[in-house]
C-alpha positions in Angstrom: 0.0 0.0 0.0 2.8 2.4 0.8 4.6 1.7 -2.5 1.3 2.2 -4.3 0.8 5.5 -2.5 4.3 6.8 -3.5 3.7 6.0 -7.2 0.3 7.7 -7.1 1.9 10.8 -5.5 4.6 10.9 -8.2 2.1 10.5 -11.0 -0.1 13.3 -9.5 2.9 15.7 -9.3 3.9 14.9 -13.0 0.4 15.6 -14.2 0.2 18.8 -12.2 3.5 20.1 -13.7 2.3 19.2 -17.2 -1.0 21.1 -16.7 0.9 24.1 -15.3 3.2 24.2 -18.3 0.4 23.9 -20.7 -1.5 26.7 -19.0 1.5 29.0 -19.0 2.3 28.4 -22.6 -1.3 28.8 -23.7 -1.1 32.5 -22.7 1.5 33.2 -25.4 -0.7 32.5 -28.5 -4.3 32.6 -29.5 -5.9 29.3 -30.2 -6.8 30.5 -33.7 -3.1 30.6 -34.5 -2.9 26.8 -34.5 -6.0 26.3 -36.6 -5.6 29.1 -39.2 -5.5 28.1 -42.8 -2.9 30.1 -44.7 -3.9 28.8 -48.2 -6.5 30.9 -49.9 -9.3 28.5 -51.1 -9.6 30.7 -54.3 -6.0 30.1 -55.1 -5.8 27.5 -58.0 -2.4 26.4 -57.0 -3.3 25.6 -53.4 -4.2 22.0 -54.3 -0.9 21.5 -56.0 1.2 22.5 -53.0 0.7 19.2 -51.2 0.9 16.8 -54.1 3.3 17.4 -56.9 3.2 15.3 -60.1 6.5 13.5 -60.6 5.9 13.1 -64.3 3.3 14.8 -66.6 3.0 13.7 -70.2 1.3 16.9 -71.0 4.2 18.9 -69.6 6.6 16.7 -71.4 4.9 16.9 -74.8 4.3 20.6 -74.7 7.9 21.2 -73.6 9.4 19.1 -76.4 7.5 20.9 -79.1 8.5 24.2 -77.5 5.0 25.2 -76.5 6.1 25.5 -72.8 9.6 26.8 -71.9 9.3 25.6 -68.2 10.0 21.9 -68.9 11.7 20.4 -65.9 14.8 18.3 -66.4 13.3 15.4 -64.5 10.2 15.4 -66.8 12.5 15.6 -69.8 14.7 12.8 -68.5 11.7 10.5 -67.7 10.1 11.0 -71.1 13.4 10.6 -73.0 14.0 7.2 -71.5 10.9 6.0 -73.6 10.8 8.6 -76.5 14.5 8.4 -77.5 15.8 11.6 -79.0 13.1 13.9 -77.7 15.8 15.7 -75.6 17.8 16.5 -78.7 14.7 18.0 -80.3 14.0 20.0 -77.2 17.6 21.3 -77.1 17.2 22.5 -80.8 19.7 19.7 -81.9 17.4 17.7 -84.2 20.3 17.1 -86.5 21.6 14.5 -84.1 18.4 12.3 -84.4 19.6 10.5 -87.6 22.8 9.6 -85.9 21.0 8.3 -82.8 18.4 6.3 -84.7 20.9 5.1 -87.3 23.3 3.9 -84.6 20.6 2.1 -82.6 19.1 0.6 -85.7 22.4 -0.7 -86.9 23.6 -2.2 -83.7 20.2 -3.7 -82.7 19.8 -5.1 -86.2 23.3 -6.7 -86.2 22.7 -8.0 -82.7 19.5 -9.8 -83.7 21.2 -11.1 -86.8 24.1 -12.7 -84.9 21.8 -13.9 -82.2 19.7 -15.7 -84.8 22.9 -17.1 -86.4 24.1 -18.5 -83.1 20.7 -20.0 -82.3 20.7 -21.8 -85.7 24.1 -23.2 -85.0 23.2 -24.3 -81.5 20.1 -26.0 -82.8 22.1 -27.8 -85.4 24.7 -28.9 -82.8 22.0 -30.3 -80.5 20.5 -32.3 -83.3 23.8 -33.7 -84.4 24.9 -34.4 -80.8 21.8 -36.6 -80.3 22.8 -38.7 -83.3 26.5 -38.7 -82.6 28.0 -37.4 -79.3 31.4 -37.3 -81.2 30.1 -34.8 -83.8 32.6 -32.2 -85.0 29.9 -29.5 -85.1 30.1 -26.8 -82.5 27.9 -23.8 -81.7 29.0 -20.6 -83.4 30.8 -18.9 -80.5 31.9 -16.0 -82.7 28.2 -15.2 -83.6 27.4 -15.3 -79.9 30.1 -12.9 -79.0 29.3 -10.5 -81.8 25.6 -10.5 -80.7 26.7 -9.5 -77.2 29.0 -6.8 -78.5 26.2 -5.3 -80.7 23.6 -5.3 -77.9 26.2 -3.7 -75.6 26.9 -1.1 -78.3 23.2 -0.3 -78.6 23.0 0.1 -74.8 25.9 2.5 -74.9 24.3 4.6 -77.7 21.1 4.8 -75.6 23.0 5.9 -72.5 25.1 8.4 -74.5 21.9 9.8 -76.0 20.4 10.5 -72.5 23.7 11.9 -71.3 23.9 14.3 -74.3 20.3 15.5 -73.6 21.1 16.3 -70.0 24.4 18.0 -70.8 22.8 20.4 -73.3 19.7 21.1 -71.2 19.8 24.8 -70.4 23.5 25.1 -70.5 23.4 28.8 -69.5 21.8 28.1 -66.1 24.2 27.2 -63.3 23.8 25.1 -60.2 20.9 23.0 -61.3 20.0 20.5 -58.7 18.0 18.4 -61.2 21.0 18.2 -63.5 23.2 17.1 -60.7 20.7 14.4 -59.7 20.3 13.1 -63.3 24.1 13.1 -63.8 24.5 10.8 -60.7 21.8 8.5 -62.0 23.5 8.2 -65.4 27.0 7.9 -64.0 27.9 7.6 -60.3 30.1 10.5 -59.1 29.3 12.8 -62.1 26.8 14.8 -60.0 29.5 15.4 -57.4 31.8 16.6 -60.2 29.1 19.0 -61.4 28.8 20.3 -57.8 32.6 20.8 -57.7 33.0 18.1 -55.0 35.6 16.0 -56.8 37.0 14.5 -53.6 33.8 12.5 -53.1 34.2 10.6 -56.4 36.9 8.1 -55.2 34.8 7.5 -52.0 31.6 6.5 -53.9 33.4 4.7 -56.7 35.4 2.8 -54.0 32.4 1.7 -52.1 30.4 0.7 -55.2 33.3 -1.2 -56.8 34.0 -2.8 -53.4 30.4 -4.0 -53.2 30.6 -5.3 -56.8 33.8 -7.2 -55.9 32.2 -8.9 -53.0 29.1 -9.7 -55.1 31.3 -11.4 -57.6 33.2 -13.4 -54.9 30.0 -14.4 -53.1 28.3 -15.3 -56.4 31.2 -17.5 -57.5 31.3 -19.3 -54.1 27.5 -19.7 -54.1 27.6 -21.4 -57.5 30.5 -23.6 -56.5 28.8 -25.0 -53.4 25.5 -25.3 -55.2 27.1 -27.5 -57.8 28.8 -29.6 -55.1 25.5 -30.0 -53.2 23.7 -31.1 -56.4 26.4 -33.6 -57.2 26.6 -34.9 -53.6 22.9 -35.4 -53.4 22.5 -37.1 -56.8 22.3 -40.9 -56.2 23.5 -41.6 -59.8 26.2 -38.9 -59.8 29.1 -40.9 -58.3 30.3 -38.0 -56.2 33.6 -38.7 -54.5 34.5 -35.2 -53.1 35.6 -34.5 -49.6 32.8 -31.9 -48.9 29.6 -33.5 -47.7 26.2 -32.6 -49.0 25.2 -31.1 -45.6 28.3 -28.9 -45.5 27.8 -27.8 -49.1 24.2 -26.9 -48.3 25.3 -24.8 -45.4 27.9 -22.8 -47.4 25.6 -22.5 -50.3 23.0 -20.8 -48.2 25.7 -18.6 -46.5 27.2 -17.3 -49.7 23.7 -16.8 -51.3 22.8 -14.6 -48.3 26.1 -12.7 -48.7 25.5 -12.3 -52.4 22.1 -10.8 -51.7 23.7 -8.4 -49.1 26.2 -7.3 -51.7 23.4 -6.4 -54.1 21.7 -4.3 -51.4 25.1 -2.6 -50.7 25.5 -1.8 -54.4 22.0 -0.3 -54.6 22.5 1.5 -51.3 25.7 3.2 -52.2 24.4 4.1 -55.6 21.3 5.7 -54.1 23.3 7.6 -51.5 25.5 9.3 -54.1 22.4 10.3 -56.0 20.8 11.8 -52.9 24.2 13.5 -52.0 24.4 15.1 -55.4 20.8 16.4 -55.1 21.1 17.8 -51.6 24.5 19.5 -52.0 23.4 21.0 -55.4 20.5 22.7 -53.6 22.9 23.9 -50.9 25.4 25.6 -53.2 23.6 28.9 -53.0 23.3 28.7 -49.2 25.6 31.4 -47.8 27.0 30.9 -44.3 28.7 33.9 -42.9 31.7 33.8 -40.7 29.7 35.7 -38.1 27.2 33.0 -37.6 26.3 32.8 -33.9 23.6 31.6 -31.6 22.7 33.3 -28.3 20.5 31.8 -25.6 19.2 33.9 -22.7 16.4 33.6 -20.1 13.4 35.8 -20.7 9.9 36.6 -19.5 7.3 36.5 -22.2 4.5 39.0 -21.6 1.8 38.7 -24.3 0.1 41.7 -25.7 -3.5 42.3 -26.7 -2.9 40.9 -30.1 -2.0 37.4 -29.0 -2.9 36.6 -25.4 -5.6 38.9 -24.2 -8.2 37.8 -26.6 -11.6 38.9 -25.1 -13.9 36.2 -23.9 -17.3 36.4 -22.3 -17.0 37.8 -18.8 -13.4 39.2 -19.1 -10.1 38.1 -20.5 -8.5 34.7 -20.9 -5.8 34.1 -18.3 -4.4 31.4 -16.1 -3.8 30.7 -12.4 -0.1 31.5 -12.8 -0.8 34.9 -14.5 -0.5 35.9 -18.2 3.3 35.9 -18.3 5.4 32.9 -19.4 9.0 32.2 -18.5 11.4 30.5 -21.0 14.5 30.9 -23.1 15.2 33.4 -25.9 17.3 32.0 -28.8 18.8 34.5 -31.2 20.7 33.8 -34.4 23.2 36.1 -36.1 23.9 35.5 -39.8 
């Protein structure tokens, strides 16, 4: 009973102090200040302040055909990933379009040609192998390699097209946060170079390449132990290795988990450098003076008629501790 009484007394004191603080702070402001709506309902842009469209096809199309000069770089970039070459047209560089489409058409066409050639040779090899396992026929490895090179070249042309669009977007405007962000999306570290923070490039490239290295190592070990496990658990496989199937299963799962962690690390470091480029591009115009200082002093806050002495029925609003409030004054010098 005594312990229960002590806890009840402490709880009562805490509630009393909270009520006292709320009464004292209530004298500083009118209640309407916390419920006032500062958006004018007649303002047509009020509904757009809370929800902003990330991509608008209308904005993109009107901007590309130069009906609207306020096309955002994010909208241009998003649309250009689908409508290839639209950025060149927006930048008044339509003469580049034949080069872009010619390069993409040539590399993709050759890529599908060599891919088809390899598939035909692979099909012929499989048919010959069923009849004679000692057949001299082999799949056309040259055609397979050429198909990979052509598709990679097409990907590079596509990437270079997007990069060219972003580089030539409003070249006369400096310190564009959107451009820094898109640069980092297209090439890690390029946004930091655009912001003049070259010292960050080795850090981000080191972390991303390190994560890629561990991904390669873990993937290779995962495939190794998966193969051993499959061979060890195959009754007709004749496995004679020293690693048991149970051990191989354990290490297979371990390296698979590490491989997945490496993928998350790659994505995480890539995302961090994009956010870093965006944030510090916005902060480039933030001027911090050498005289920046903060001063904290105790003060007595006495409300005036405009805030605290709002008339109510029968007199004025007040509290048991008076209309003054005690606190701290914080001053900043820029």
